[in-house]
LOKOLKE-202209 format. One record per residue: residue in one letter; x, y, z of N, C-alpha, C in turn. Coordinates in steps of 0.02 Angstrom, whole numbers, plus 32768, in hexadecimal, padded with zeros to 4 digits. Layout:
<recs>
+------+------+------+------+-------+-------+-------+------+------+------+
! seti ! n_px ! n_py ! n_pz ! ca_px ! ca_py ! ca_pz ! c_px ! c_py ! c_pz !
+------+------+------+------+-------+-------+-------+------+------+------+
!    A !    X !    Y !    Z !     X !     Y !     Z !    X !    Y !    Z !
...
+------+------+------+------+-------+-------+-------+------+------+------+
</recs>
This chain:
<recs>
+------+------+------+------+-------+-------+-------+------+------+------+
! seti ! n_px ! n_py ! n_pz ! ca_px ! ca_py ! ca_pz ! c_px ! c_py ! c_pz !
+------+------+------+------+-------+-------+-------+------+------+------+
!    M ! 8029 ! 7FC3 ! 8000 !  8000 !  8000 !  8000 ! 802A ! 803F ! 8000 !
!    L ! 805C ! 8041 ! 802D !  8087 !  807B !  802F ! 80B1 ! 8081 ! 7FF0 !
!    A ! 80C9 ! 8048 ! 7FD6 !  80F3 !  8049 !  7F9A ! 80CC ! 8063 ! 7F5E !
!    F ! 808D ! 804F ! 7F59 !  8063 !  8066 !  7F21 ! 805D ! 80B2 ! 7F22 !
!    D ! 804D ! 80CD ! 7F5C !  8047 !  8116 !  7F62 ! 808B ! 8139 ! 7F5A !
!    R ! 80BF ! 811C ! 7F76 !  8101 !  813B !  7F73 ! 8119 ! 8143 ! 7F2B !
!    D ! 810F ! 8110 ! 7F03 !  8126 !  8113 !  7EBD ! 8102 ! 814B ! 7E97 !
!    L ! 80C2 ! 8151 ! 7EA2 !  809B !  8185 !  7E80 ! 80AC ! 81CA ! 7E9C !
!    R ! 80B9 ! 81CE ! 7EDD !  80CB !  820F !  7EFB ! 810E ! 8227 ! 7EDF !
!    Q ! 813D ! 81FA ! 7ED4 !  817D !  820D !  7EB8 ! 8177 ! 8227 ! 7E71 !
!    R ! 8146 ! 820D ! 7E4D !  813C !  8221 !  7E07 ! 8113 ! 8261 ! 7E00 !
!    F ! 80E0 ! 8268 ! 7E2B !  80B0 !  829F !  7E22 ! 80B2 ! 82D5 ! 7E59 !
!    G ! 80C4 ! 82C1 ! 7E95 !  80C2 !  82F0 !  7ECD ! 808C ! 82DC ! 7EFE !
!    T ! 806E ! 830E ! 7F1F !  803B !  8300 !  7F52 ! 7FFF ! 82DD ! 7F32 !
!    L ! 7FE7 ! 82A9 ! 7F54 !  7FAD !  8285 !  7F39 ! 7F78 ! 827C ! 7F70 !
!    C ! 7F3B ! 8272 ! 7F59 !  7F05 !  8261 !  7F87 ! 7EE5 ! 8221 ! 7F70 !
!    G ! 7EC8 ! 81FD ! 7F9F !  7EA0 !  81C2 !  7F8F ! 7E57 ! 81D4 ! 7F94 !
!    V ! 7E2E ! 81B7 ! 7F69 !  7DE7 !  81C7 !  7F67 ! 7DBF ! 8186 ! 7F62 !
!    D ! 7D8C ! 8180 ! 7F8C !  7D60 !  8145 !  7F89 ! 7D1B ! 815A ! 7F9F !
!    E ! 7CEB ! 812E ! 7F92 !  7CA5 !  813C !  7FA4 ! 7C88 ! 8103 ! 7FCC !
!    A ! 7C4F ! 8111 ! 7FEB !  7C28 !  80DF !  800E ! 7BDF ! 80ED ! 8000 !
!    G ! 7BB9 ! 80B9 ! 7FF5 !  7B71 !  80C1 !  7FEE ! 7B56 ! 80C6 ! 7FA8 !
!    R ! 7B76 ! 80A6 ! 7F78 !  7B5A !  80A6 !  7F34 ! 7B1D ! 8078 ! 7F2F !
!    G ! 7B1E ! 8041 ! 7F54 !  7AEB !  800E !  7F4B ! 7AAC ! 8012 ! 7F75 !
!    P ! 7AAA ! 8038 ! 7FAC !  7A70 !  8039 !  7FD7 ! 7A30 ! 8054 ! 7FB6 !
!    L ! 79F8 ! 8042 ! 7FD4 !  79B7 !  805B !  7FBE ! 79A7 ! 809E ! 7FDE !
!    A ! 79CD ! 80B0 ! 8011 !  79BE !  80ED !  8037 ! 79FE ! 8110 ! 804D !
!    G ! 79F7 ! 8151 ! 8059 !  7A2F !  8178 !  8072 ! 7A5B ! 8193 ! 803A !
!    P ! 7A8C ! 81BC ! 804C !  7AB8 !  81DB !  801B ! 7AF0 ! 81AD ! 8005 !
!    V ! 7B13 ! 81C2 ! 7FD0 !  7B53 !  81A5 !  7FC0 ! 7B87 ! 81D4 ! 7FDF !
!    C ! 7BBC ! 81B7 ! 7FF9 !  7BEF !  81DD !  801D ! 7C33 ! 81D2 ! 7FFC !
!    A ! 7C59 ! 8208 ! 7FF3 !  7C9C !  8202 !  7FD8 ! 7CCD ! 8226 ! 8005 !
!    A ! 7D0A ! 820B ! 8008 !  7D3E !  822A !  8030 ! 7D7E ! 8230 ! 8007 !
!    A ! 7DA3 ! 8264 ! 8014 !  7DE6 !  826E !  7FF7 ! 7E16 ! 8279 ! 8031 !
!    V ! 7E50 ! 8259 ! 802D !  7E80 !  825C !  8065 ! 7EC7 ! 8266 ! 804A !
!    V ! 7EEB ! 8294 ! 8069 !  7F33 !  829B !  805C ! 7F56 ! 8282 ! 809B !
!    L ! 7F7C ! 824C ! 8094 !  7FA1 !  8231 !  80CD ! 7FE9 ! 824C ! 80CE !
!    P ! 8006 ! 8251 ! 8109 !  804D !  8263 !  810D ! 8077 ! 822D ! 80EA !
!    E ! 80AC ! 8242 ! 80CB !  80D8 !  8212 !  80A8 ! 80F3 ! 81DF ! 80DA !
!    G ! 80EE ! 819F ! 80C8 !  8107 !  816A !  80F3 ! 80D9 ! 8155 ! 812B !
!    Y ! 809E ! 8173 ! 812F !  806F !  8164 !  8165 ! 8041 ! 812B ! 8152 !
!    L ! 803F ! 80F7 ! 817C !  8013 !  80BE !  8171 ! 7FF6 ! 80A9 ! 81B4 !
!    P ! 7FB6 ! 80BA ! 81C2 !  7F98 !  80A5 !  8201 ! 7F96 ! 8059 ! 8207 !
!    E ! 7FA2 ! 8040 ! 8243 !  7FA1 !  7FF8 !  824E ! 7F5D ! 7FDB ! 823D !
!    G ! 7F5D ! 7FA6 ! 8214 !  7F1F !  7F85 !  8202 ! 7EF9 ! 7FA5 ! 81C9 !
!    L ! 7F16 ! 7FD9 ! 81A9 !  7EF3 !  7FFA !  8172 ! 7EE6 ! 7FC9 ! 8139 !
!    N ! 7EA7 ! 7FC9 ! 8121 !  7E94 !  7F9C !  80EA ! 7E53 ! 7FB7 ! 80CD !
!    D ! 7E3C ! 7F96 ! 809A !  7DFA !  7FA5 !  807D ! 7DC7 ! 7FA3 ! 80B6 !
!    S ! 7D9F ! 7FD8 ! 80BC !  7D71 !  7FDF !  80F4 ! 7D41 ! 7FA4 ! 80FA !
!    K ! 7D2F ! 7F85 ! 80C2 !  7D00 !  7F4D !  80C3 ! 7D1E ! 7F0F ! 80E2 !
!    K ! 7D60 ! 7F0C ! 80E7 !  7D82 !  7ED2 !  8103 ! 7D92 ! 7EDA ! 814D !
!    L ! 7D7F ! 7F12 ! 816A !  7D8E !  7F20 !  81B0 ! 7D50 ! 7F1A ! 81DB !
!    T ! 7D5A ! 7F0C ! 821B !  7D22 !  7F0B !  8249 ! 7D0C ! 7F53 ! 8256 !
!    E ! 7CCF ! 7F5A ! 826D !  7CB5 !  7F9D !  827C ! 7CE1 ! 7FC0 ! 82B0 !
!    K ! 7CF7 ! 7F9B ! 82E3 !  7D21 !  7FB8 !  8317 ! 7D63 ! 7FD1 ! 82FA !
!    R ! 7D82 ! 7FA9 ! 82CF !  7DC1 !  7FBE !  82B1 ! 7DB7 ! 7FFB ! 8283 !
!    R ! 7D80 ! 7FFC ! 825E !  7D72 !  8037 !  8234 ! 7D6B ! 8076 ! 825D !
!    E ! 7D48 ! 8070 ! 8296 !  7D3D !  80AA !  82C1 ! 7D80 ! 80C5 ! 82DC !
!    L ! 7DAC ! 8097 ! 82F1 !  7DED !  80AB !  830A ! 7E17 ! 80CD ! 82D4 !
!    L ! 7E17 ! 80AF ! 8298 !  7E3E !  80CB !  8261 ! 7E20 ! 810E ! 824A !
!    F ! 7DDF ! 8114 ! 824D !  7DBD !  8152 !  823B ! 7DDB ! 818D ! 8263 !
!    D ! 7DDF ! 8184 ! 82A4 !  7DFA !  81B9 !  82CF ! 7E44 ! 81C4 ! 82C2 !
!    E ! 7E69 ! 818E ! 82BA !  7EB2 !  8194 !  82B0 ! 7EC1 ! 81B7 ! 826F !
!    I ! 7E9D ! 81A5 ! 823A !  7EA9 !  81C4 !  81F8 ! 7E9A ! 820E ! 81FB !
!    R ! 7E62 ! 8220 ! 821A !  7E50 !  8268 !  821D ! 7E83 ! 8290 ! 8246 !
!    E ! 7E9F ! 8270 ! 8279 !  7ED0 !  8293 !  82A3 ! 7F14 ! 829D ! 827F !
!    N ! 7F25 ! 826E ! 8254 !  7F68 !  826E !  8236 ! 7F6A ! 8284 ! 81ED !
!    A ! 7F32 ! 8287 ! 81CC !  7F32 !  829A !  8185 ! 7F4A ! 82E2 ! 817B !
!    V ! 7F6C ! 82ED ! 8144 !  7F7F !  8332 !  8130 ! 7F3F ! 8359 ! 8122 !
!    A ! 7F10 ! 8338 ! 8101 !  7ECF !  8356 !  80F2 ! 7E9D ! 831F ! 80E2 !
!    Y ! 7E5D ! 832C ! 80F0 !  7E29 !  82FD !  80DB ! 7DE9 ! 8324 ! 80D0 !
!    S ! 7DBE ! 8307 ! 80A7 !  7D7E !  8325 !  8097 ! 7D4B ! 82ED ! 808C !
!    V ! 7D11 ! 82F4 ! 80AB !  7CDC !  82C2 !  80A4 ! 7C9D ! 82E6 ! 808B !
!    Q ! 7C7F ! 82CC ! 8057 !  7C45 !  82ED !  8039 ! 7C0C ! 82BB ! 802E !
!    L ! 7BCE ! 82D4 ! 8036 !  7B92 !  82AC !  802C ! 7B69 ! 82C8 ! 7FF3 !
!    V ! 7B4C ! 829B ! 7FCB !  7B1C !  82AE !  7F98 ! 7ADC ! 8287 ! 7FA8 !
!    D ! 7AA6 ! 82AB ! 7FB4 !  7A6A !  828B !  7FD0 ! 7A40 ! 8264 ! 7F9C !
!    N ! 7A0F ! 8241 ! 7FB6 !  79E6 !  8214 !  7F8D ! 79BF ! 8239 ! 7F57 !
!    E ! 79AB ! 8277 ! 7F63 !  7986 !  829C !  7F31 ! 79B1 ! 82AC ! 7EF4 !
!    I ! 79F0 ! 82BD ! 7F01 !  7A1E !  82C9 !  7EC9 ! 7A2E ! 8288 ! 7EA5 !
!    I ! 7A36 ! 8252 ! 7ECB !  7A40 !  8210 !  7EAC ! 7A07 ! 81FF ! 7E7D !
!    D ! 79CA ! 820B ! 7E93 !  7990 !  81FE !  7E68 ! 7990 ! 822B ! 7E2A !
!    D ! 79A9 ! 8268 ! 7E32 !  79A7 !  8298 !  7DFC ! 79DC ! 828C ! 7DC7 !
!    I ! 7A19 ! 827A ! 7DDC !  7A51 !  8275 !  7DAC ! 7A6D ! 822F ! 7DA5 !
!    N ! 7A55 ! 81FF ! 7DCA !  7A68 !  81B8 !  7DCD ! 7AA4 ! 81AE ! 7DFB !
!    I ! 7AAC ! 8171 ! 7E12 !  7ADE !  8163 !  7E46 ! 7B25 ! 816C ! 7E2D !
!    L ! 7B33 ! 815C ! 7DEF !  7B77 !  8165 !  7DD6 ! 7B8A ! 81AE ! 7DD6 !
!    N ! 7B5F ! 81D9 ! 7DBB !  7B6E !  8220 !  7DBA ! 7B70 ! 823E ! 7E00 !
!    A ! 7B45 ! 8226 ! 7E2C !  7B45 !  823E !  7E71 ! 7B86 ! 822B ! 7E94 !
!    T ! 7B9F ! 81EE ! 7E86 !  7BDE !  81D8 !  7EA3 ! 7C18 ! 8202 ! 7E8A !
!    M ! 7C19 ! 820F ! 7E49 !  7C4D !  823A !  7E2C ! 7C49 ! 8280 ! 7E49 !
!    Q ! 7C0D ! 829A ! 7E55 !  7C05 !  82DC !  7E73 ! 7C20 ! 82DD ! 7EBA !
!    A ! 7C11 ! 82A9 ! 7EE0 !  7C2A !  82A6 !  7F25 ! 7C76 ! 82A3 ! 7F26 !
!    M ! 7C93 ! 827C ! 7EF9 !  7CDC !  8276 !  7EF6 ! 7CFC ! 82B9 ! 7EE2 !
!    A ! 7CDF ! 82DA ! 7EB1 !  7CFA !  831A !  7E9B ! 7CF6 ! 834D ! 7ED4 !
!    Q ! 7CBF ! 834D ! 7EF8 !  7CB8 !  837C !  7F31 ! 7CEA ! 836C ! 7F68 !
!    A ! 7CF7 ! 832B ! 7F73 !  7D27 !  8318 !  7FA6 ! 7D6D ! 8330 ! 7F94 !
!    I ! 7D80 ! 8328 ! 7F55 !  7DC2 !  833F !  7F3F ! 7DC7 ! 838B ! 7F47 !
!    A ! 7D92 ! 83AE ! 7F30 !  7D93 !  83F7 !  7F34 ! 7D94 ! 8410 ! 7F7B !
!    G ! 7D7B ! 83E8 ! 7FAA !  7D77 !  83FD !  7FEF ! 7DB6 ! 83F3 ! 8018 !
!    L ! 7DEA ! 83D8 ! 7FFA !  7E27 !  83C9 !  8020 ! 7E4A ! 8408 ! 803A !
!    G ! 7E4B ! 843C ! 8011 !  7E69 !  847B !  8027 ! 7EB4 ! 847D ! 8026 !
!    V ! 7ED4 ! 844A ! 8009 !  7F1D !  844A !  8001 ! 7F2D ! 8438 ! 7FB9 !
!    P ! 7F67 ! 844F ! 7F9F !  7F79 !  843D !  7F5B ! 7F86 ! 83F2 ! 7F53 !
!    V ! 7F69 ! 83D5 ! 7F20 !  7F71 !  838E !  7F12 ! 7F81 ! 8386 ! 7EC7 !
!    E ! 7FB3 ! 835E ! 7EB8 !  7FC7 !  8354 !  7E72 ! 7FA6 ! 8319 ! 7E51 !
!    L ! 7F8D ! 82E9 ! 7E79 !  7F6F !  82AD !  7E5C ! 7F3B ! 8291 ! 7E8B !
!    A ! 7F01 ! 8280 ! 7E70 !  7ECC !  825F !  7E97 ! 7EC7 ! 8216 ! 7E81 !
!    L ! 7ECD ! 81E9 ! 7EB1 !  7EC5 !  81A1 !  7EA4 ! 7E7D ! 818F ! 7EB4 !
!    I ! 7E59 ! 8176 ! 7E82 !  7E12 !  8169 !  7E88 ! 7E06 ! 811E ! 7E8A !
!    D ! 7DE4 ! 8106 ! 7EBD !  7DD4 !  80BE !  7EBF ! 7DA1 ! 80AE ! 7E88 !
!    G ! 7DAF ! 807A ! 7E61 !  7D81 !  8065 !  7E2D ! 7D9E ! 806F ! 7DE8 !
!    N ! 7D71 ! 8074 ! 7DB7 !  7D88 !  8079 !  7D72 ! 7D71 ! 80B9 ! 7D4F !
!    R ! 7D57 ! 80EA ! 7D76 !  7D42 !  812A !  7D5A ! 7D5C ! 8163 ! 7D85 !
!    C ! 7D6A ! 819B ! 7D64 !  7D81 !  81D5 !  7D89 ! 7D4D ! 820D ! 7D87 !
!    P ! 7D45 ! 8231 ! 7DBD !  7D16 !  826A !  7DBE ! 7D35 ! 82A6 ! 7D9A !
!    P ! 7D0B ! 82D6 ! 7D87 !  7D26 !  8314 !  7D6B ! 7D4A ! 833B ! 7DA2 !
!    A ! 7D88 ! 834B ! 7D96 !  7DB0 !  836D !  7DC9 ! 7DE3 ! 839B ! 7DA7 !
!    N ! 7DFA ! 83CC ! 7DCD !  7E2B !  83FC !  7DB2 ! 7E72 ! 83E6 ! 7DBF !
!    L ! 7E7E ! 83A5 ! 7DBC !  7EC1 !  8389 !  7DC4 ! 7EC1 ! 8343 ! 7DA5 !
!    P ! 7EFC ! 8329 ! 7D96 !  7EFF !  82E6 !  7D79 ! 7EE3 ! 82B1 ! 7DAA !
!    C ! 7EBD ! 8282 ! 7D8E !  7EA1 !  824B !  7DB5 ! 7EB6 ! 8209 ! 7D96 !
!    Q ! 7EBF ! 81D8 ! 7DC0 !  7ED0 !  8194 !  7DA9 ! 7EA1 ! 8163 ! 7DCA !
!    A ! 7E7B ! 813F ! 7DA1 !  7E4F !  810B !  7DBB ! 7E79 ! 80CE ! 7DCE !
!    V ! 7E6A ! 80B1 ! 7E07 !  7E8F !  8076 !  7E20 ! 7E5C ! 8040 ! 7E33 !
!    V ! 7E57 ! 800D ! 7E0A !  7E29 !  7FD6 !  7E18 ! 7E40 ! 7FB2 ! 7E57 !
!    Q ! 7E12 ! 7FA5 ! 7E85 !  7E21 !  7F89 !  7EC7 ! 7E54 ! 7FB4 ! 7EEC !
!    G ! 7E4D ! 7FF5 ! 7EE2 !  7E7C !  8023 !  7F00 ! 7E7D ! 8022 ! 7F4B !
!    D ! 7E44 ! 8012 ! 7F6B !  7E43 !  8012 !  7FB4 ! 7E6B ! 7FD9 ! 7FD2 !
!    A ! 7E81 ! 7FAA ! 7FA8 !  7EAD !  7F75 !  7FC0 ! 7EF5 ! 7F80 ! 7FA8 !
!    R ! 7F01 ! 7FB2 ! 7F7E !  7F43 !  7FBE !  7F61 ! 7F64 ! 7FFE ! 7F79 !
!    S ! 7F3B ! 8030 ! 7F87 !  7F55 !  8072 !  7F99 ! 7F42 ! 8084 ! 7FE1 !
!    A ! 7F73 ! 8098 ! 8008 !  7F65 !  80AD !  804D ! 7F37 ! 80EA ! 804E !
!    S ! 7F41 ! 8118 ! 801F !  7F18 !  8155 !  801C ! 7ECF ! 8145 ! 800D !
!    I ! 7EC4 ! 8117 ! 7FDD !  7E80 !  8104 !  7FCC ! 7E60 ! 80DD ! 8005 !
!    A ! 7E86 ! 80B1 ! 8025 !  7E6C !  808B !  805D ! 7E56 ! 80BA ! 8096 !
!    A ! 7E7E ! 80ED ! 80A2 !  7E6C !  811E !  80D5 ! 7E2B ! 8142 ! 80C3 !
!    A ! 7E25 ! 8154 ! 8083 !  7DE8 !  8175 !  806C ! 7DAB ! 8148 ! 8073 !
!    S ! 7DB5 ! 8107 ! 8065 !  7D7D !  80D8 !  806A ! 7D63 ! 80D4 ! 80B2 !
!    I ! 7D90 ! 80D8 ! 80E2 !  7D7C !  80D5 !  8129 ! 7D56 ! 8115 ! 813D !
!    L ! 7D6F ! 814F ! 8128 !  7D4D !  818C !  8139 ! 7D07 ! 818E ! 811A !
!    A ! 7D01 ! 8178 ! 80DC !  7CC0 !  8179 !  80BB ! 7C90 ! 8148 ! 80DB !
!    K ! 7CA6 ! 810C ! 80E9 !  7C79 !  80D9 !  8103 ! 7C63 ! 80E9 ! 814B !
!    V ! 7C91 ! 80FD ! 8175 !  7C7F !  810C !  81BB ! 7C50 ! 8148 ! 81BE !
!    T ! 7C5F ! 817B ! 8195 !  7C33 !  81B6 !  8194 ! 7BEC ! 81A2 ! 8180 !
!    R ! 7BE6 ! 817B ! 814B !  7BA4 !  8167 !  8133 ! 7B81 ! 8139 ! 8165 !
!    D ! 7BA6 ! 810A ! 8181 !  7B88 !  80DC !  81B2 ! 7B6D ! 8102 ! 81EF !
!    R ! 7B92 ! 8133 ! 8206 !  7B7B !  815B !  823F ! 7B3B ! 8182 ! 822E !
!    L ! 7B39 ! 819B ! 81F1 !  7AFC !  81BE !  81DC ! 7AC0 ! 818F ! 81D9 !
!    M ! 7ACB ! 8152 ! 81C2 !  7A94 !  8122 !  81BF ! 7A7D ! 810E ! 8204 !
!    L ! 7AA9 ! 8110 ! 8236 !  7A94 !  8105 !  827B ! 7A65 ! 813D ! 8293 !
!    E ! 7A73 ! 817A ! 827D !  7A47 !  81B2 !  828E ! 7A03 ! 81A9 ! 826B !
!    Y ! 7A04 ! 8192 ! 822E !  79C5 !  8186 !  820A ! 799D ! 814E ! 822A !
!    D ! 79C0 ! 811E ! 8249 !  799E !  80E8 !  826B ! 7973 ! 8103 ! 82A4 !
!    Q ! 798A ! 8139 ! 82C4 !  7963 !  8159 !  82F9 ! 7929 ! 8182 ! 82DC !
!    L ! 7935 ! 81A2 ! 82A4 !  7902 !  81CB !  8285 ! 78CA ! 81A2 ! 8265 !
!    F ! 78DE ! 8168 ! 824A !  78AE !  813D !  8227 ! 78B1 ! 80F6 ! 8245 !
!    P ! 7897 ! 80ED ! 8280 !  789B !  80AB !  82A1 ! 7872 ! 8077 ! 827A !
!    G ! 788A ! 8039 ! 827F !  7867 !  8003 !  825F ! 7884 ! 7FEC ! 821D !
!    Y ! 78B0 ! 8014 ! 8200 !  78CD !  8002 !  81BF ! 790D ! 7FDA ! 81C5 !
!    G ! 792D ! 7FDC ! 8200 !  796B !  7FB7 !  8209 ! 79A8 ! 7FD8 ! 81ED !
!    F ! 79A7 ! 801A ! 81E5 !  79E0 !  803D !  81C8 ! 7A21 ! 8032 ! 81EF !
!    A ! 7A1C ! 8028 ! 8230 !  7A58 !  801C !  8259 ! 7A7A ! 7FDB ! 8246 !
!    R ! 7A52 ! 7FAA ! 822F !  7A6F !  7F69 !  821C ! 7A86 ! 7F68 ! 81D4 !
!    H ! 7A5B ! 7F79 ! 81A6 !  7A6C !  7F70 !  815F ! 7A85 ! 7FAF ! 813D !
!    K ! 7A83 ! 7FE8 ! 8160 !  7A9D !  8028 !  8147 ! 7A7B ! 803C ! 8105 !
!    G ! 7A3F ! 8024 ! 80FA !  7A1A !  8038 !  80BE ! 7A21 ! 8009 ! 8084 !
!    Y ! 7A4B ! 7FD6 ! 808B !  7A56 !  7FA7 !  8053 ! 7A18 ! 7F7B ! 8049 !
!    P ! 7A11 ! 7F5E ! 800E !  79D6 !  7F36 !  7FFE ! 79D8 ! 7EF1 ! 801E !
!    T ! 79BC ! 7EEA ! 8058 !  79B7 !  7EAA !  807A ! 796D ! 7E96 ! 807D !
!    K ! 7962 ! 7E57 ! 808C !  791D !  7E3E !  8092 ! 78F7 ! 7E66 ! 80C8 !
!    A ! 7918 ! 7E74 ! 80FF !  78F8 !  7E99 !  8135 ! 78E7 ! 7EE0 ! 811F !
!    H ! 7912 ! 7EFE ! 80F7 !  7906 !  7F42 !  80DF ! 78C9 ! 7F43 ! 80B0 !
!    Y ! 78C6 ! 7F14 ! 8083 !  788C !  7F11 !  8056 ! 784C ! 7F03 ! 807D !
!    Q ! 7851 ! 7EDA ! 80B1 !  7816 !  7ECC !  80DA ! 77FE ! 7F0B ! 80FD !
!    A ! 782E ! 7F32 ! 8117 !  781C !  7F71 !  8138 ! 77FC ! 7FA2 ! 8107 !
!    L ! 7816 ! 7FA4 ! 80CB !  77F8 !  7FD0 !  8098 ! 77B0 ! 7FBC ! 8089 !
!    T ! 77A4 ! 7F7B ! 8085 !  7760 !  7F63 !  8078 ! 7731 ! 7F75 ! 80B1 !
!    E ! 7749 ! 7F70 ! 80EF !  771F !  7F7C !  8129 ! 7718 ! 7FC6 ! 813A !
!    L ! 774E ! 7FEC ! 8131 !  7750 !  8031 !  8149 ! 774F ! 8066 ! 8112 !
!    G ! 7760 ! 8052 ! 80D5 !  7762 !  8081 !  809F ! 77A6 ! 80A1 ! 8096 !
!    V ! 77A9 ! 80D1 ! 806A !  77E8 !  80F1 !  8056 ! 77F5 ! 812E ! 8083 !
!    T ! 7833 ! 8138 ! 8097 !  7847 !  8172 !  80BF ! 7863 ! 81AA ! 8092 !
!    P ! 786C ! 81E5 ! 80AC !  788A !  821B !  8085 ! 78D2 ! 820F ! 8071 !
!    I ! 78F4 ! 81DE ! 808F !  793A !  81D1 !  807D ! 7941 ! 8198 ! 804C !
!    H ! 790B ! 8179 ! 8036 !  7910 !  8142 !  8006 ! 791D ! 815D ! 7FBF !
!    R ! 7942 ! 8137 ! 7F9A !  7951 !  8147 !  7F54 ! 7919 ! 8129 ! 7F29 !
!    L ! 78EE ! 8153 ! 7F10 !  78B4 !  813A !  7EEC ! 78C7 ! 8113 ! 7EAD !
!    T ! 78FC ! 8129 ! 7E8C !  7912 !  8106 !  7E50 ! 792C ! 80C0 ! 7E5F !
!    F ! 7940 ! 80B4 ! 7E9D !  7958 !  8072 !  7EB1 ! 791E ! 8044 ! 7EC4 !
!    L ! 78E2 ! 805F ! 7ECA !  78A9 !  8039 !  7EE3 ! 7879 ! 8024 ! 7EAC !
!    K ! 788A ! 8031 ! 7E6E !  785B !  8022 !  7E37 ! 784D ! 7FD7 ! 7E33 !
!    K ! 7881 ! 7FAE ! 7E39 !  7876 !  7F65 !  7E36 ! 784D ! 7F4E ! 7E72 !
!    W ! 785A ! 7F6A ! 7EAC !  7835 !  7F57 !  7EE7 ! 77EB ! 7F6A ! 7EE1 !
!    K ! 77DF ! 7FA6 ! 7EC7 !  779A !  7FBD !  7EC0 ! 7774 ! 7F90 ! 7E8F !
!    G ! 7797 ! 7F7C ! 7E5A !  7777 !  7F50 !  7E2A ! 7767 ! 7F0C ! 7E48 !
!    R ! 7794 ! 7EF5 ! 7E74 !  778B !  7EB3 !  7E92 ! 7756 ! 7EB5 ! 7ECA !
!    S ! 774F ! 7EF0 ! 7EEA !  7723 !  7EF4 !  7F25 ! 76DB ! 7F04 ! 7F11 !
!    Q ! 76CF ! 7F15 ! 7ED3 !  768C !  7F27 !  7EBD ! 7664 ! 7EEB ! 7EA7 !
+------+------+------+------+-------+-------+-------+------+------+------+
</recs>
């Protein structure tokens, strides 16, 4: 992870890692984070956020924010997702995260195979959260931020199970939709198949 970032930093200069969380859920925003790590810095246990326990993610979340040169976390809500589609909403969140760093960056490493519109060079890195320390750090900030928000929504909209499934399409989530209906945070464009099946 450090070697991957180090080689690119030597070629381009300061870099940031960018990742998102929440592309697949039926409810809630998509969240993107951009992180600039100090050169040579690798928090213990850093990895793709999906491969870590919740406890480890929470610990790394605090450590990364304390030690990062800069970081930015941005949300794009469900109404915008419905309006411009999830891919464009994800790209918008990533672009806003990069723009929100507030420090000069020469290269943005983007997890995945597409780059957002940005005023600096971007490089897409497939499985980047397992290859780049900077992207892995961004994945943790994005996921923990979004998970915490879904815990708040669990209090606002009891009965849907947002604390457990974080808005993802589970059997329990579909059951709650059938029994309780749609909330203001649901992505209506993601519910078309469900609506067709439930009628």
